[in-house]
N, C-alpha and C positions, 0 to 999 in steps of 0.2 A: 441439569436439565429441568428440574422442578420449577426453577425460577422462570425459565423460558415458557414452559407450559402455562404457568399462572399468568404470565404477561400476555400470551396469545389468547387466553380465554376471554379477554375483554374485547368487544367489537370495536370500541373507540381506538384501542391500541393497535388493532389490526388495520384500522383505517389510516392511522398515522404511518404505519409501515407501508401501506399502499401509496400514500402521498410521497414518501421518500423513494419508493421504487420508481415512481413517475418522474420525480426530479430530486435527485440527491443533493446533499449539501445545503439544506434550507435552514434559515434562522427560525427561532421561535415565532417571531412576528409573521414570517411567511407561512408557517404551518397554521397559525391561528386564523389567518385570512380566509382559509378554505374550510374552517370548522366553526359551527355555531356553538362555541363553547368559550367560557371565560379563560383568559390567559393563564390564571393560576391552575385551573383544572388540566389544561394541556401540559403545563410544566410538570404536574404530578404524574401524568401518564407517561411522559417522556422519561422521567426519572426511573420509573419502573422498567421501561424498555432498556435504559442504559444499564441498570443494575442486573438485568437478565442477559446482558451482552448482545442484545438485538440491535442496538443503536450505538454508534461511536460518536463522541463529541470532539470536535477540533476547535480550539480557540484561535480567533484572529482578531487581535485588538480587544474591543469590548464585545464582539460578537461570538456567539456559540453556534457553530455550524454542525448540523446533525446528518450523519451518514448511516445508511442501512448496513448492518453487519450480518451476513448470512451464516456465520460460523455455527450458531446453535441449530439452525435448520439443517446444516450439513451433518452435524452430529446426530440429529434425529434420523436423517436419511441413512447414515452409515449404520446405525444400530438396528433400525427396524425395516428398512426398505432394501438396502444394498444386498443383504443376505438372501433376499428372495428374488432379486432381479440383477444378480451380479454380472451375467454375460453382457447385458446391454450397457451397464455402467462402468465396466472395467476400463474402457478407453479413456474415461474421464477421471478415474480415481487418483492418478498421480497429481493432478492439479487440485482436485476437490479435497483430498486428504491434507494438503499443505496450505491451501489458500484460506486461512482462517477468516480474514476479513478483507473485503475490497469495496471501493465505491468510486464512482466517477460521475461528473456532472458537467453541464455546459454553462456553468455560472461564469460571471465576468472574471477577467484576469486578476482582479484584486483579491479573489478568494481562491482556495485550492480547486483545481479542476480535476484532480485525481488524488485519491487517498487510499492507502493500503496499510492495514495493521496486521502484524503477525506476532505471536508469542513464542519465544525461544527459551529453552531451558539452558541458559548460559549466564555468565556475568556480563555486566555492562562493558567491562574492559575487553572481554572476548569479542563481543559484538562490534565494538569500535575498531578493534584490530582487524576484524574480518572485512570491515567497510573500507579501511585505509591501507591495508597491507597489499602490495602489488602481487605477491606470490599467492596470497589467499584468494584475491578477486579473480586471479587467473584460473583457479580451480573451479569455482562455482559460477563464474560469469563468462568464462572463455575469453575474457579481456582483462588485461592488467591495468588497474587504475593507478597511475603514477603521479605523485606529487609529494611535496614536503608537508602538505596539509596545514600551511599557515595562512591566515587571512590575507587575501590579496595575491596569493601564489597561483600559478596556472596548474591545471591537472589535465592528463591525457588518458583516453580510453583506448589502449593499444591491443590489437589482436595478438594472440599467442600462437599463431599458426606458422611463425617464422618469417612472415612478411614484414613485420614491424609497422603495419598500416595503422594509422590513428583514425578511428571512426567518429569520435566525439571529443571535443575539447571544452574547457571551461575555466572558471576561476573559483577559488575558495572564498566565499563571502563571510562565513562564520565557522569557527572551529572551537568547540568547547568540550574537549575530551573528558569523560567518555560518553557524554549525553546528547550533544547536538552538533550536527554538521550541515552546513548549507552551501550548495555549489550551484553554479550555472551550468546548463547543458546547452552547448552551442554546436553548430555544424562543424564538420571537419575543416581543417585549415584551408584547403583548396576550394571550398564551396563558396560560390558567389551569392551572398545574401546580406541584406541590411536589416533584417527583422531582429527584434529584441530576443535574447536567449530565454529559454525556459529556466525555471529555478526548481531545484530539488532540495527538500529538507529531510534529514534523517533525525528523528527524535527517539532517543534510547531512554526508557524509563524502567529502572530495575525495581524488582520487588522480590525479596528473599532470593530464591534460586531461579526466578523467571524474569525475563526481560520482555517488555512490550516495545516493539519497534514499529514506529509510525513513519511512513514515507509519504510526503506530500509533494506532488509535481504540479507546479503552477505556471501560468503564462503560456499555455499551449497555444500554438498558432492556428490550429485547424482540427477538424474532426478526424482527419486521417492520422495525425499524430496521436490523438487521444485513443483511437482504436488500436494503434500499434503498441502504446505503452500499457494499455489495459491487458494485453497479452504478455508483454515483456516483463513488467514488474512482478506479477505473481510467480512466473517461472523462475526468475532470478532469485527472488527472496525465498521461495520454497527450497531452492538448491542451497542457499545460504543456511537456512534452518537445518536442513538435513546434514550439512557438513559439520556444523557446530554440535549437533546432538548425537550424531552417529559416527562422525569421522569420514563419511562417504557422501559423495554427491548423488543425486538422483539420476536414473537412466533417462536419456532425452526422449526416447520413444514413449508414447505416440505423439508427444509434442516437441517442438523444436525451440530451444532457447534462442532469443535474439536480444540485443541490447535495446532498451527504449531510446529512441533517437528522433530527431526531427525528420519530417517527411521530405 
């Protein structure tokens, strides 16, 4: 937390966080346009924010996209605020204690429109298996993700309530176990739509006994789907984290898990 406090002590860095809160997923150039400051100085301030965990960087080609990361703020709240205001915050604690990082933006489809980052105490192989094993996804997602996970293969998001209903389908675009999986998210087979599918990328980055899992959801068709997945992904991934770290999934109340899907 010391690094976060040092980063927040500077008014320019707080202003950069404000700019990202207003519009997340900005490039360095976009941030510099709104600040009367040399590009090198802005870069230095951003590096401090990244080192403190307050900003997450996602690379897309030559661009570095910057996303606000509320995890350190949540840690400060949990340590010094929640203890004194626990009754009012209890209803939100299930999400806040697990949602380490999330960000969303209305940027064009060429860049991520939603990014979520979580840290899991597990190996990269364990995280990969949890993402691709139908029995495990059924435990934390209430849907079985079924595929052979080879590039070009189809995958299905099947309910586990006995109905066999498929809510989402797609194709595997990239599979590089245990570090990278890219799939399309498409409407269920009987849905009449001609729009382009959205694309989800799972990036698994191991470091000692911790894995950084970044989920990017791109090409979202509208604000309604953006709002839906901004609730769905944190819930699903919080449940995944709990399963791998404790062997148990989280209780659903007071929030209800639902799969991120097209509107």
